[in-house]
N, C-alpha and C positions, 0 to 999 in steps of 0.2 A: 450466588456464591454456594460453592460445594464442600466448603471444608465440614460443615456438618455431618457429611456424611462419610467422613474418613473414621470409620468404627474401629479399625485396626491400630490406627496412630497411636503412639505413646508418649512421643515428646515433641513439643511445638513452643518455638522461641522467635517472637517477631519483636524481641527487644529494641529499642534504640530507632525507632523509626518515626514517622508523623501520624501515624492511624489515629482516626479520631470518631466520636459519636460513641453511642452505648456498645456494650458487647451484646450482641445477637444473641437471642433464645435458644438457635439452632445448635449454640456450641455444646447443647447436653446431648448430640448424638456423637460425640467424641466419646464412646462409653469406656476404651482400653486406655485414655490418656493419662500419663503418669505424671508427667513433668508440663507445666505450661506456664510461660514467662511471656506476657505481655507489657513488661514495666518500660520506663523511659518513651511512653508516647503522648498521646493528646486525646485519649479514650476518657468521657465523660457519663455523666447519669449515675442512677445507682446501678447495683451489682444484680443481675437477672436472678430469681429466685431458680431458674433451670441450672444454676452453676453448682448447687449444691447436690445435682443427681450424677457429678462425675465422682463416684464413689473409689474409683481405683486411684484418685491423686497421690501423689506423695510429696510435690512441690506446687506450689501457686504461687506466683511475683506479679503482682499488679502495682508495682509500687512507681512513684513518680507519673501518676496521671490526672487526671481532674475528677475522679469518682466522687461521689455525694450520697448522702442518706447514709443509713443505718448499715452497720454489717449484718448480712442475712444471717438469722440464728439458725440456719440450716446447716452451716458451716461446722457445726459440732458433731455433725452425721456423717460426716466425711471422716470415718474413724481410720484411714490409711493415710492421711495426711501430716506430714512430719515437719513442712517448713511453710509457714503462712508470712508473706512479706506485703503488706499494704501501705507501708510509709509513703510520706509525700503526694498524700490526696488532700481531700476535704470531707472525709468522714465525719458524721456526728453521733450523739446518743451515746449508750451504753455498749460494751463489749460484751458479747455472749460467753455466758458464765460457764458454759458446757468444756471446753477445752481446756480452762484455766482452775479446774477443781479436781483435786486428787491425782489419782492416776486413770481418770477416764479416757485417755486418749494417748497417744504416740507421738502429741507433738512436741517438738524438742527446739525449733526454733521460730519467734513469734517477734515481727517486726511491725509496729504501729506507729511509729514517730512521724511528726508533722501533720497533724490530724486535729479534730477538733472535738476529739472525743473525751466522755467525761465520766463520773462515777469513782466509786471509792476503788483503790488498788487492793485494799486488805482482803478482800474477796479471793485473790488467788492464791490458791493452794497446792497447785500443779506439783507433783513430783517427778515430772519426765522432761519439763524444761530445760535447756543449756545455754539458751540466750533469750533474753528477754528486753526490748526496746518501746519504751511507751514515752519516750521523750518527746517535748514539744506538743501539749494535749492541754487539757484543763482536767486533770484528774486530781482528786482529792482526797481529805482523810489523811489516815496514818499511814506508815510505812509496813511492807508484806510482814505477816508473823513467820511466815517459812519461806525458803528458797528451793527448797529440795536439792538437786542436782545443779541449779543454776551456776553457770560460770562468768558469764557478762550479763550484767543489770545496770540499765541505762535507765533512770525515771526523772531526769534531769528536765528543767522548764517546764514544771507543771505547779500545783497549788497546794503541795503536800504539807501538812502540819505535824507536829508532835515532835517529842524527840528520837534519839537514835538507838534508845536501850532495846528496841527489838532487833537490831543487827546482831544481838549476842547471840541469837539462835541462827543467825545464816551459817552456813557451811559453804566450802569451795569456791567462795567467790575469788576472781582473778580481775576482773573489769568491772569497777563500781563507778557509778555518775549519779550524784543525787544534788548536782548543783542547780541553783535558780529555782528554788522553792522557799516554803517557811518555818523550815525545821528550826528550833531552838533546844537550849540544853547545851550540854558538854559533850565531848568526844569520848564515849565510853573506852573503858580498857578491854578491849577485845583483842586475844592471843592465838590460842589454837588454830580456830577455824578460817583466820584470815592468813594464814603462813603462804599462802600461794598468790596471795595479792600482789598485782605489779601494776596497777593503775587506779587511785582514789581520789576523786575530785568532789569536793565537800562546798566548793565556793558559792559566794551569794545567798546565803542563807542569815540566820539571826544565831548563830553558835555562840558560845561563850565562853568563858572560863580559859585556861592554859590548855597548851597542848599535852596530850598523855604521853609519857615515854615510852609507852607499849609500841608506838608507831615505829621506833628504833628496831624494832625485834623482828619487822617484817621484812625478811632476808631477801626478799625477789621485787620488793617496790621500788618501781623505776618513776613515775610521777607522782606527786603529792601535791593538790591545790587546796587550799583553804582561804583562800583570799576573799576579800569584802566579806568578812563577818563581822564578830565582836570580840575576837580572843584577845586574852590580855595575857599578863604574866611574862617570866623572861624568855629569851630566845632557847630553843632545846639545841644544844649545839650537837648533840649526838647523831643529829640529822646528818650533816656534814660529814660523818665519817663512816655512813653506810655505803658500801661497796658497789650496788646498785643502781643508786639513786641517781636519774639524771636530770629530772625539774622538780624545783623546790618552788612553791607560789605562794608566800605569805603576805603579799601585799593589801592595803585596804583594813589593817585590824590596829588593835590598840597593845600589840606587844611592845614592852619597853626596857631599858636598862642595856647595858654595855653588852658587847658579844666578846667574852672572853675567852680566847683560843689557847691561852697559855700554858695549860695542864694538858693540851691534846698536841699530839702527833699527828697532825693530816699528812696523808699518803697520797699521793695521784690519784685522784677517784674518776668516775665516770659522770658526775655531775657537770651539766652542761649550762643550763638556766638555774640562775638564783634571783629571785624578786623579793625584794625584801622593803620596797617604798611605801609610804605614805602608812608610817607606823610609828613610834615614840623612842625608837633607839638613840642611845647617845654616845658619848665616850669618844676613843679613838677608832679609825678604821684599822679592822685587824691585820697586823703586818702577816699573819698565818694566812690569808687570804693567797698570797704569792704560791702558795703549794698546791692550789688547785688548777692546775697546768690545763685540764681539760675544759675549764669554764670556757663558754661562749659570750654569755650574757649576764650581767651583773649591773642590778637596778636598786638603788637606795635612796632614790628622790624622796624628797618630804620627810626628812627625818631631822636629828638634832646631833649628828656626827661632827666631832670639831677635831681641830688639830690638823697636822699636815700629813698629806698622802706618804704612804711609804714607798720605798724604792723596789720594794719585792713585787711592786705592781706589774714590773719589767719581765719578771719571770711568767706572768699568764699569759702565755705564748699564742693559745688560742682564741682570746678574747678579742672579739669584734665589736660588741657593743656595750658602753660603760655610760652611766647614767649617774653623777653625784650631786646634780643640781638642788637648790633648796635645802640646804645644810647651813653648817658653819664652819668649814674647812678654811685654813689660813694657810699662810706662805705659797711657797712657790710649787708648780707642778713638777714631778719628776720628769728630769730629762728623757729617760729612755721609756717612753711608754710602747705598749705592744705594737708590735709593727701590722698585726692583721686588724687594727683598730679602724673599723669603718663608720661607726656611730658613738658619738660622743658629746655630752653635755654637762657643762661645769657652771652654768649660770646660777646667780642667786647665792653667792658663797661670798667669802672676804678672802680669795687668792690674792696673790700679788707676784712682782716679778715679771719675765719675759715668758711669753707663751713658746713650749720647747717647739722645735723645729719640726717635728713630725705633726705634730697638732696645728699647724699653721694652714693645713688644707681645709679644715673646718669654718664655717660660716661666722662671724662675730657675734651673731645670735647664740652659738652655743657656749660663749663667755659672758656677754652681758644681757641683761642688766646685771648687778652687782660687782663685786671683785672689781673695785674702782683702782685698785691701786696695781692693775695687770695690765700690760700692754703687747702689742705687737712690735718686732724692731723697727717696721717702716710704717708704724701706725694701724690702725687708728689707736691714738692716745687717748688715756681717759684724763683729761686735764680740762682747765677752765679758758683756755687761751682763746681769743677769738680766733674764726676759719679764714683761712685764707683766702685769696680771689678764686683760687682753683678750686675749693670746696664749696663755694657761694653760688657758683654756677648750678650746680644739681639741685642745691636747696632751691635756688630761684624756678628751677623748673618744676619742682616737685608741688611747690605752691602753687604755681599756675595750674596743674593739672588738677591740684585739690580744688582750686576755685572753680573751674569748669564746672567739675561735677557736682560743686555745691549748687551752681547754678540750674543744671539740667535737672538736678532733683528737686528744686524748688520748683521749677518749673511744671514737672510732672504731680508733685502735690498740688498745685494750685488746678491743672486739669482736674486731678482726679477730685479733688473737694467740689469743684462746678458741676463734675458728672454725677457726685452723689445727690448735690442739692437739687439737680434736674430730677433724678429718679424720685426723690422724694416729694417733689413738687407734682410729678405727674401722678402720685397716689393719693394726692389730696382730696379730690372729688369725695372718695368713699369715707375718708375720715369726716368731709363736713356731712357726710349724710347721716352719720353715726352722730354727731353731734347735732344734729337736727333731731335725730331721735330722741335722744337724750331730752332736750327741751321740750320735747312732747309728753315725755314721760314724766317729766316733773316741772310742772306749773313754777315760774319764778315768784319770788316772795322776798321782798327786801324790810319788811317789817315783821312784827308779831313776836310772839314769845320765844321763839326758835332762833331768832337773829341774834346775835352778838359782836359787836366790834372790838378788836382788842389792840393794844397800843401799838404792836408792830405792823398795823394793817392787814393784819391776818383776819380771816373770816371764819367762823364757825358756825354750821349748821346741824341742829339737832336731829335725831334719828325720826323725830314726826314731823320735821318740815324737809320740804324739797329744796334742790341746790339751788342756790340763787348767786347771780353774777349782778354785777355793777359796774356801770360805765365809769373809767378812773380811778376804780379803788386798786390795792396793791394785790388783790388775789390772785394765786394762782391759777393758771388755766386748767381745767382738767384734763388728762391726756385720754386718748382712746382707751389705753390698757386701764386706766384709772376707771373709767366709766364701766368698762365691762368687769369690773373687779366689783363695783357697785352693786350690779344686776347679778353678780353670782352670789352677792351676800355677804361679802368681808366688807367690815367697817373700817377703813384707810385712815392713816395719819401721818403726814411727812413730818420728818425732821430735820434739824439741819447737819449735814456732814461736811467731809472735804474732801476733795477727789483731786486727780492730776486734769491738769489743764487739758481739754480735748479728748479725754479719755471717752470712748464707746460706752463706758460702764458707768458714767458719772453719776456719784449719788447727788441728791438734791443739795442747792446752795442756796441761803437766802434768807426770806422770811418764813417764821414757822406758820404752819397751818394746818388744821385738821378737817377732815371731811366725814361725816358721816350721812349715807344715803339710804332712802326705802329701798329694801329689796326683795326678792321671792319667797316664798315660802321655805324651801328647803332646796339643797341639792339633789339632784336626780339623777347623778352619775354613778359611777361605781370607783372607790378608793380602794387602790392595792397598795401593798406593803411588801417588801423586799426579803423580810425577816419577821420572827415573833417577837422582837425585841418591844414594838410597842404595837398598842390597839386602839383605834380611832375611827369614830363615824364619820360619814359625810356631813353629819348635823352638826357633830362638835367643831369638826371644820369650818363650818357655816358660822357658828357662834363666835369663833375667834376673832377677838380685835386684831386688825393687821396694820402695821406699819410698813410705809414704802421707805426700802433700802437703796435701790438703784434701778437703773434701766442697760440693759444693753441691746444688740440686734437682734437677741432670741427673744426679749421681752422683759418684762419688770419683776423686780425681786421684792419679795416682803418678808416680813418678820411677824410671824403667826402666833399669837400667846393663847395658849390652852388655858382650861380653866385650873389645871393642876400647877400653873404659872410655868409650865416646860414650853419651850420656844423651838419653833421650826421655822428653817428656811423655805419659803414656798417661791418657786420660780413660775411664773404666768407666761408661756408659751405665746408666741404672737400669733395671731390666724393666719392658717394656710400654710406655717414653717412645718409641720410636725409631718412624720410619715405616717403610712396607715397604721390602723391599730394593731394588727397582727405584727407587723415589723416593728413598730414602736414597742410592743410588750417584749417582745425577743431580745432586742437589743438593753432594754432595760434591765432585763433579767442578769445580763452580763455585770452588771454593778453589783449585784448582790453579795460577791464576796471580796469587796474591795474594803478593804479594812487596814487603815495604817493612819499611823499617830501623826502624819504630816499631809495625809488626803481627808477631805470632809465626806464621810461617809453619805448615801443615798438612803431614804429609809422609803421611800414608795413615789406612787404618780397617782392623779386624778385624770380620768379620762371621763368627760362630760359629754351630754348630747348633741351639743353643739357645737361648730369648729372652733371658736374661741374658748372652750371650756378644757384647757389640757394644763394641768399643773404637775410640776415636779418636786417632790419634798425632800428636804436634805436637813443635815444638823445646823442649827443656827450656833454660829461663832461668835464670840464678843471679845474683844469691845469695836472690832470691825476691821476693814483691810488695811492692808500694807499701805496704800495710797492716802490713807487719811493720816497715817503718821510720817509719811515719806517727804511729802511737799510742805514748802514751808510758805504756808500761808497764814494772812491773819486771822486771828480768832482760833488758831489749831490747839488742840487740847495737848496737853505735856510736851516734854522740851524734845529737841530733835534727837533723831536715833544716833547712838555712837556707831563709831565704826565697828568696834566689837560686836555690837547688838546686829548692826547690819550684817555682818559676816556669819553671825549664827543663824539670821533669817534666811541667808543664800543658802545655809548647808539644809537648813530645814526644807525649802523648798526643791534643791537638787535631790533630797532622798526621798520626797516625794513624787517628784517626776521620774526618777529611777524606779521606783516601785509602779508607776503606772506603765511605763515604755517597756520595761524588760520583764518584769514579773507579772504582770498584769495583759501585755501586749496592748496597750490602751492608750494611744496618742492623746495628749492634753488638747491641743488644737486653738488653743484661744490663750494663751498665758500673758497674762499682765498683771499689774500691782493692784487693781480691783478685785482681781481674782485669787488672791494671796488674801488669807484671812488669818489674823493675830488672836490667838485664843489668850482668856484671861490669865494672869499669873506671871509666868515668866516669857509671856509672848511668842508662843509655839507657832510658827509659820505653819499654816494647812492650805494647800491647794485645792480650789472650787473649781466649779463649773467646768468640769473638764469633758472631753468626748461629747459635747452638745451636737458638734456636727454629724454624729452617728443616728442622733436622734429627730435629725430636721430633713427636710429634701435639699436637693441640689441648689434650688432657689434660696434655700435658707443659708445653706455654706457660702454660696456667693456673694450673698448679701454680708454675712460673716467678713469675708474677705476685703469687700469694698471698705465695712466700716472699720476694721482693726487693722487693714494691711494697706494703707495709702501708700506705704515705701513699696510695696508690692512683693512682699516676703508672704510665703508660704512654707510652713513646715513640713520636712521631706514626708513625715507619717501619713500626711492627708493626701500625697498622691498616690501611694501604692501601699497599701495595709498588709500585703501579703507576707506570711513569716519567711525567714529565712530557710532555706534548704538544708534540714540536716545532715552532717556526714557520714560516711558509712563508718560504722563501728566494728 
């Protein structure tokens, strides 16, 4: 290839092809190159150091390839570089600080979205940047102190924390996206420096309090999105009077009260999208909405609106999507609905009368359930009359199809169970060998001072006496994982809990038994913690008594009680499932920043010298899993869960999953009732055992699917973990 010898070449674009492999080192021979565009290809590998020798570069675009590794530090030595686009790759590590500080370079556009870059963004103090896009990365810390001349700023989909007070020193911003972070506090009163703002997205954070009135003073604002926060207070009706606003997204907040527009004369405006869903609005549907003739989408689902819909809806001539479901609307629907309406949903209300003619094109699912007194002229009628013979035929057909499906599923389940049983039987020789080793390690003894028979048939063996077995006794057989626990130094005890029948993570039910076994002198592996919140030595963990909580396809869970009465949940991984140490450590560190009230925090891990000494340490949550409360079994502690409490727990779990999947891009991979732990007090639900499939090998993941996925289900996140490709801003 002779391209490296083109010393006089100034512009080279190979974008939108299918080139692959790394960038060759001889590219440094193009000493006069000013514009290099290799975007939208399949290049891979690390960027060569020779790339930094192209000192005349003004534009470098390597976006949407498969480059890996860190961004070369020599990039800051290309003093002529004005635009750098590396988005849509797999770069990691920190961003070179040289081009981002003060006026040390002439860099005006920097696009790094869609990578795995990390580090704080507060170090950015460049005064020359006009466009900065760091979205879809792993950046942490607080917001930038200064933005200089920046006009476009996109920091969305990161892990930024803190409040928005630093925005008060920003200037000249026209496009601002801080969505999907962990920002808190209220939206500050910012006026002069944001008068040029036309796009503001603060959605999917933890912002609180009411919307500030200063937002209505941004005379060029076209899009405002503050959805999925914790905003409350009244609706800021002045937003609907802004002449330039085209999109307003307030969904998934706690904004309440009625929308009173009687004192406002709404002129025809540019607003096209109005999202008010899942708040706490009440009162009547505003008659004044009919003045919004340019509105194309109106969504008020999941509120407490009541009364009848006004006939002024017919004046909304541009409306093509209207969702009023999950409210308390009554009376008939207006006869003259907008002719352009293509999407409509009125289900779960209390509407009555006949469905208007121009709405009869929509399926019945858009009107029912709910609206028991609403009917179509020629059916279906919401009555209790028996179906006629013509209606019975499709019902019989549906029942036949469902029955066939159930039979097929039953056969598949039976085959899967037999297959799993065959696999476990095929592994039995190794387990028998381990049991034999244990019998050699501890000689049987059925009498003596260390032996005590309890009323329940359970057997207790003291620390001074070896493990005892007796034919015909009701003592539970020690499993392979428990033998390993004994060899490691844990003193184990089993207690009775309840779990879902057939659960792959079932907890022990039946006789109470305690087991204390002679153990080695100390743990000789290494104990790692993901933060500084606690300190613990392997010896202290070695001396901690452990109570068996349950088992799963990944291993056995224990409750370890330390000397200060602090408890940890210890997950003992089964032998041969874990990844190599370097990869295991890299994945475990990802969990360090996972902190959410509905997600169990990971504390650290222990890596021992032998294959079976791999432990995962996390917070212990009491009183137990959702399974122990959910299933109606004899001896269950406490009354059945009320439907209100079940709904609350479902919301808790949904919040935890939303945090894992969207904020941390960490799919759970093994969600079930035994992995939903309930905290003491108000029974706050916490998701646990998330992303274990990333810590184990493919064999471990396959076994998880066999154990918990007999129905054949596998989460889409486990098929492909690639992040969404960011859009061009």
